[in-house]
C-alpha positions as CSV (number, residue, x, y, z in Angstrom):
1,M,-14.1,41.9,32.6
2,N,-12.9,38.3,31.6
3,D,-13.9,38.5,27.7
4,A,-11.2,41.9,28.0
5,N,-9.1,40.1,29.6
6,D,-9.1,36.8,27.3
7,Q,-8.9,39.6,24.7
8,S,-5.8,41.0,25.3
9,K,-4.0,37.5,25.6
10,R,-5.0,36.3,22.0
11,F,-2.5,36.7,19.9
12,L,-5.0,37.1,16.8
13,P,-9.2,37.2,17.0
14,V,-10.0,34.8,14.5
15,W,-11.6,37.3,11.5
16,V,-8.0,38.2,11.1
17,W,-6.4,34.6,11.6
18,I,-8.9,33.7,9.1
19,I,-7.6,36.5,6.5
20,T,-3.9,35.5,7.4
21,L,-4.3,32.0,6.9
22,I,-6.7,33.0,3.1
23,Q,-3.3,34.9,2.5
24,I,-1.1,32.3,3.0
25,F,-3.0,29.5,1.6
26,L,-4.4,31.1,-1.6
27,V,-0.9,32.7,-2.0
28,L,1.2,29.6,-1.9
29,F,-1.8,27.9,-4.0
30,F,-1.3,29.9,-7.0
31,S,2.5,30.1,-6.5
32,A,3.5,26.5,-6.2
33,G,1.0,26.0,-9.5
34,T,2.7,28.8,-10.8
35,A,6.1,26.7,-10.1
36,M,4.0,23.5,-12.0
37,S,2.4,24.4,-14.7
38,P,3.3,28.2,-15.0
39,G,0.6,28.5,-18.4
40,D,-2.5,28.1,-16.7
41,F,-1.6,30.3,-14.1
42,I,0.2,33.4,-16.5
43,P,-1.3,34.2,-19.9
44,G,1.1,33.5,-22.3
45,A,4.0,31.5,-19.7
46,T,5.2,28.6,-21.2
47,E,8.0,28.0,-18.7
48,L,9.2,28.4,-16.0
49,D,11.7,31.4,-16.9
50,Y,13.1,34.2,-15.4
51,V,10.4,36.6,-14.7
52,T,7.9,33.8,-13.2
53,Q,10.1,32.7,-11.4
54,L,10.6,36.4,-9.8
55,Y,6.9,36.3,-9.7
56,I,6.6,33.2,-7.4
57,T,9.4,34.1,-5.7
58,R,8.0,37.4,-4.0
59,N,4.7,35.5,-3.4
60,V,7.0,33.4,-1.1
61,T,8.9,35.1,0.3
62,V,5.6,37.3,2.1
63,V,4.1,34.3,2.7
64,L,7.2,33.0,5.0
65,G,7.3,36.8,6.4
66,I,3.1,35.9,7.5
67,V,4.6,32.9,9.0
68,V,7.4,34.2,10.9
69,A,5.3,37.4,12.4
70,I,3.0,34.4,13.8
71,L,5.9,32.6,14.9
72,F,6.5,36.1,17.1
73,R,3.1,36.8,17.7
74,S,4.1,39.9,16.8
75,H,1.8,42.0,15.9
76,K,3.7,45.3,14.1
77,T,5.4,42.6,11.9
78,L,2.3,40.9,10.6
79,F,1.7,44.6,10.0
80,A,4.2,45.4,8.1
81,V,4.0,42.3,6.2
82,L,0.7,42.7,5.8
83,I,0.9,45.9,3.8
84,I,3.9,45.0,1.9
85,R,1.7,41.7,0.3
86,M,-1.5,44.1,-0.1
87,L,0.8,47.1,-1.7
88,T,1.6,44.1,-4.0
89,D,-1.3,43.5,-5.0
90,I,-2.6,46.8,-5.1
91,S,0.8,47.3,-7.5
92,D,-0.1,44.3,-9.7
93,V,-3.9,45.3,-10.4
94,I,-2.4,49.0,-11.5
95,T,-0.5,47.5,-14.1
96,V,-2.6,44.9,-15.3
97,Y,-4.7,48.1,-16.1
98,A,-2.0,50.1,-16.6
99,L,-0.5,47.5,-19.3
100,N,-3.5,46.8,-20.6
101,V,-3.3,42.8,-20.0
102,E,-6.7,41.5,-21.0
103,A,-5.9,38.3,-20.4
104,V,-5.3,38.9,-16.5
105,K,-7.8,41.6,-16.0
106,S,-10.7,38.9,-15.0
107,S,-8.9,37.8,-11.9
108,V,-8.6,41.7,-10.6
109,P,-12.3,41.7,-8.6
110,M,-11.3,38.5,-6.9
111,V,-7.6,39.9,-6.0
112,V,-9.9,43.0,-4.0
113,V,-12.1,41.1,-3.3
114,I,-9.6,37.7,-1.5
115,L,-6.9,39.6,-0.6
116,I,-6.7,43.5,-0.7
117,I,-10.0,44.9,1.4
118,P,-9.4,41.7,3.2
119,S,-6.3,42.9,4.4
120,L,-6.5,46.7,5.2
121,M,-9.6,45.5,7.5
122,A,-6.5,43.7,9.1
123,L,-4.5,46.5,8.6
124,G,-7.0,48.5,10.6
125,Y,-6.8,46.0,13.3
126,L,-3.5,45.1,14.0
127,W,-2.6,49.5,14.0
128,K,-5.0,49.6,16.9
129,R,-2.8,47.1,18.5
130,I,0.3,48.3,17.6
131,R,-0.5,52.0,18.6
132,P,0.6,53.6,22.1
């Protein structure tokens, strides 16, 4: 009985915290790296141009959404932001193959394993929490 009570008091289990923190730190790492040296993170980018800035902005915006959801301890908000993040990653993967971008195809498995699959697991947990 005490474990069930502790579980309901905790905002997130440890494994969801890990997924969320990976989302935050990995995305911020790539965003900051792209801002400082675009060519190292986006093949063909030689400087910080409009499209590269859009990439950085969308990633940082979603990270801020995750942080706000955590600060408000809102399962619904975290669910919404993670689903947006996951759909963005899926869109990126589809675009890489649709446009045949050979330079970044090698990063697709990392995106799927580290960002998309864990997000799906966290979304499953959050879905159970927000359903009446």
